[in-house]
C-alpha angles and dihedrals in degrees: 000000000000092000090048091060100037102046095064088057103051121184136142091290102047099089092040093052098045089053096049106054115114108193099304098340128092117211115178144118142225133195099238143025097263112147094211090110092060092046090052092057092044090052088056090048089245106128102184121203138205093049114180129183141170090224112094094198093053092044090058091053094056116092112257093238091054097050131093104214095182113130094221123038126186113233119179090334094311125108115234123192104209093196100050090028092226130135129211143137127289111258109245133153112261112228119256123222139083105250127113088243091058094045092051091048091054092046089053092058091061100045104114131172094243095042097237092160100039094118089058100035094050089064089056091048092053092048089049090053091047092053091046090052088058088059093246110173122235099264099025122108115262117241114290092240087067096050096085093047092050092047090054093047092048091050092052091049090050090055090050089067087078096054119109129192128202110247096202118068106168143312106275090207093058103121091198094065136073120212123208127183113216118192126185127186135180139167140202133181088274105043150352123227141180134190132191129206132186114223114203115198130180113237090241089051092236094124137032133179131181122208132190111243112169143339136190134184 
């Protein structure tokens, strides 16, 4: 339905918008505070609500009844603070216990689209596989020799609830910067993993910054 209304009114945002709808939520970004995106939806008689942005100037231009002024907004299971422009995980209490059911429930809390917590969560996955190999049933207690390891992993995951990541990396249209994509991969007998970083370099090579982008395992 969205594509049906947007495609007849092509502009610089049309392709970007049609590719960034998730069910009934739009999650996208632009490099400036141009209001053309809002005008496009109005032209299609689709006045969307709950707009949120990290740009203070643009936020002030959005009608009050169409804004989401919440500090933290959940996007694809990740918490985004639109004022500090940082993303993290919602703080919840991880379940205690030593059953496969409990381990899987805790792992599920830390599954995020970008894989921020892969280095921690992969340890839980390997422990889960180890317990499964010992034919532990779903609600039974895992072997005692795994209790200490799981307690340590759960404690580390609990601490990860306080981690925050900057949402903004750099303006891709900045002619004074060079962007490099660095990808690393490795494997063991238990798993295979990959991680990607964006390296932002000034054209005069006086400054360099490296930013986490994505990981999978």
